[in-house]
TORGU-425592 format. One line per field, with one value per residue (C-alpha): x negated, z negated, y; residue number from 1. Coordinates in steps of 0.25 Angstrom, whole numbers, plus 2048, in hexadecimal, padded with zeros to 3 digits. Layout:
# residues N
u: (X | ...)
w: (Z | ...)
v: (Y | ...)
resi: (NUM | ...)
//
This chain:
# residues 178
u: (D17 | D21 | D1C | D1A | D17 | D0A | CFF | CF3 | CE5 | CDB | CD8 | CE7 | CE7 | CF1 | CF3 | CF4 | CFB | CF1 | CF8 | D05 | D08 | D0D | D19 | D14 | D0D | D10 | D02 | CFA | CF6 | CF0 | CE2 | CE6 | CF1 | CFC | CF9 | D03 | D11 | D15 | D0F | D00 | CFB | CF5 | CE8 | CDB | CD1 | CC9 | CD4 | CD6 | CE5 | CE8 | CE8 | CE1 | CED | CF0 | CE1 | CE0 | CED | CE8 | CDA | CDF | CD7 | CDA | CDA | CCF | CC7 | CC8 | CC3 | CB8 | CB3 | CB3 | CAC | CA0 | CA1 | CA6 | CB1 | CB4 | CC3 | CC7 | CCD | CD8 | CD7 | CDC | CD2 | CDA | CD4 | CD9 | CD4 | CD4 | CD6 | CC7 | CC6 | CD0 | CC8 | CBC | CC2 | CC7 | CBA | CB4 | CBF | CBB | CAC | CAE | CB7 | CAC | CA4 | C9B | C98 | C9B | C8C | C8D | C9A | C93 | C87 | C91 | C99 | C8D | C87 | C94 | C95 | C87 | C8A | C97 | C8E | C84 | C8F | C95 | C86 | C84 | C91 | C8C | C7F | C85 | C8E | C83 | C7A | C86 | C87 | C79 | C79 | C84 | C7D | C70 | C79 | C7F | C71 | C6C | C78 | C78 | C70 | C70 | C69 | C61 | C52 | C49 | C41 | C32 | C2D | C30 | C30 | C3D | C43 | C3C | C3D | C35 | C29 | C24 | C15 | C12 | C17 | C10 | C07 | BF9 | BF3 | BE4 | BD8 | BC9 | BC0 | BB6)
w: (254 | 256 | 259 | 267 | 26C | 273 | 26D | 273 | 26F | 26A | 278 | 27B | 284 | 281 | 286 | 283 | 278 | 26D | 26E | 268 | 25A | 251 | 248 | 23A | 235 | 242 | 246 | 239 | 231 | 223 | 222 | 213 | 20E | 205 | 1F7 | 1ED | 1EE | 1F5 | 201 | 201 | 201 | 20D | 213 | 20F | 217 | 21C | 21D | 22C | 22F | 23C | 249 | 255 | 25B | 24E | 24C | 25A | 258 | 24B | 250 | 25E | 266 | 26F | 26A | 275 | 26F | 261 | 267 | 26E | 261 | 25B | 266 | 265 | 256 | 252 | 24A | 243 | 241 | 238 | 23E | 23B | 23A | 249 | 24D | 24E | 24B | 23F | 23C | 22E | 22C | 22B | 239 | 23E | 238 | 23E | 24C | 24A | 248 | 253 | 25D | 258 | 25A | 268 | 26B | 267 | 272 | 269 | 26F | 269 | 265 | 25F | 257 | 252 | 24D | 246 | 240 | 23B | 235 | 22E | 228 | 223 | 21D | 216 | 211 | 20B | 205 | 1FE | 1F9 | 1F4 | 1EC | 1E7 | 1E2 | 1DC | 1D3 | 1CF | 1CC | 1C3 | 1BC | 1BA | 1B5 | 1AB | 1A6 | 1A3 | 19C | 194 | 190 | 18C | 183 | 17C | 16F | 16C | 179 | 177 | 175 | 180 | 17A | 177 | 182 | 18F | 18A | 188 | 17A | 171 | 163 | 15A | 154 | 146 | 142 | 142 | 150 | 157 | 162 | 163 | 171 | 170 | 179 | 176 | 179 | 183)
v: (609 | 5FE | 5F0 | 5EC | 5FA | 5FD | 606 | 60C | 608 | 612 | 617 | 618 | 60C | 600 | 5F3 | 5E4 | 5DC | 5E2 | 5EF | 5EA | 5F0 | 5E4 | 5E6 | 5E8 | 5DC | 5D4 | 5D0 | 5D1 | 5C6 | 5C5 | 5BE | 5BB | 5B3 | 5B9 | 5B6 | 5B4 | 5B9 | 5C6 | 5CD | 5CF | 5DD | 5E4 | 5DE | 5E2 | 5EB | 5DF | 5D6 | 5D1 | 5D2 | 5D8 | 5D1 | 5D7 | 5DE | 5E5 | 5E8 | 5EE | 5F6 | 5FB | 5FF | 605 | 5FB | 5F0 | 5E1 | 5DE | 5E9 | 5E3 | 5D6 | 5DD | 5E3 | 5D6 | 5CF | 5DA | 5D9 | 5E7 | 5E0 | 5D2 | 5D0 | 5C5 | 5B8 | 5AF | 5A0 | 59F | 5AA | 5B6 | 5C3 | 5CB | 5D9 | 5E0 | 5EF | 5F1 | 5EA | 5F5 | 600 | 5FB | 5F9 | 608 | 60C | 605 | 60B | 619 | 617 | 611 | 61C | 626 | 61F | 616 | 609 | 5FC | 5FA | 608 | 605 | 5F7 | 5FF | 609 | 5FF | 5F7 | 604 | 607 | 5F9 | 5FB | 608 | 602 | 5F6 | 600 | 608 | 5FB | 5F7 | 606 | 605 | 5F8 | 5FD | 60A | 601 | 5F8 | 604 | 60A | 5FD | 5FC | 60A | 608 | 5FB | 603 | 60E | 603 | 5FE | 60B | 60E | 601 | 602 | 5F3 | 5F0 | 5E3 | 5E5 | 5DE | 5D3 | 5D5 | 5CB | 5C6 | 5B8 | 5B0 | 5B1 | 5A8 | 5A4 | 5AD | 5A6 | 5A5 | 5A9 | 59A | 597 | 5A2 | 59F | 5A7 | 5A6 | 5A9 | 5A7 | 5A6 | 5B1 | 5AD)
resi: (1 | 2 | 3 | 4 | 5 | 6 | 7 | 8 | 9 | 10 | 11 | 12 | 13 | 14 | 15 | 16 | 17 | 18 | 19 | 20 | 21 | 22 | 23 | 24 | 25 | 26 | 27 | 28 | 29 | 30 | 31 | 32 | 33 | 34 | 35 | 36 | 37 | 38 | 39 | 40 | 41 | 42 | 43 | 44 | 45 | 46 | 47 | 48 | 49 | 50 | 51 | 52 | 53 | 54 | 55 | 56 | 57 | 58 | 59 | 60 | 61 | 62 | 63 | 64 | 65 | 66 | 67 | 68 | 69 | 70 | 71 | 72 | 73 | 74 | 75 | 76 | 77 | 78 | 79 | 80 | 81 | 82 | 83 | 84 | 85 | 86 | 87 | 88 | 89 | 90 | 91 | 92 | 93 | 94 | 95 | 96 | 97 | 98 | 99 | 100 | 101 | 102 | 103 | 104 | 105 | 106 | 107 | 108 | 109 | 110 | 111 | 112 | 113 | 114 | 115 | 116 | 117 | 118 | 119 | 120 | 121 | 122 | 123 | 124 | 125 | 126 | 127 | 128 | 129 | 130 | 131 | 132 | 133 | 134 | 135 | 136 | 137 | 138 | 139 | 140 | 141 | 142 | 143 | 144 | 145 | 146 | 147 | 148 | 149 | 150 | 151 | 152 | 153 | 154 | 155 | 156 | 157 | 158 | 159 | 160 | 161 | 162 | 163 | 164 | 165 | 166 | 167 | 168 | 169 | 170 | 171 | 172 | 173 | 174 | 175 | 176 | 177 | 178)
//
C-alpha cells in the first residue's frame, strides 16, 4: 500500500489521520541509540519503536482505541522523553489479541482477565523451565559425585577442624557418682 492511502480498520471503517500509512520508516523512532559504526540491527521484540499511528495501522485498530486500551490498563506503551507513545512488536501482538477477543464478543474486563491469566501461564512456564534446568544441573552434579572415586570423606565429628591432641594433652570429663 502506498504512503498516504487510506486503509480500513479491523471492522472495515476508516477515518481520521491515524489511518494514513506512512512511507517505510517515516514515523518510526528507535528507542535505542545507534551503537558503533553502521546501521543497527532490527529492533527487538520488546523495543518500543512504533508511534501510535503506525501501531494502529499494524493492529487494525483506530488510534483512539489504542489510547482507550491504555487508559483502562490493557496495554502500556513505552514513552519518549517528550511523552509520546511508542509501541513494540509485542504490544502490537497484544493489541491484535485484544481486537480478536473483543470481536468475539468478550468484554473489556473479560479480556483483562484472559490477558492476566495468559501472563500468569507464561510466568509459570518460565519458572518451570528454570526449575527443570536447576534440577538437571543438580542431577548432573550428583552423578559426578557418585562417579568420583576420590571423593573427600566427611570428618568424624561435627566440630570445627582442630589440631590433633597427644595423649598428654587429652582432657577427660568426669563426674562424681551421687
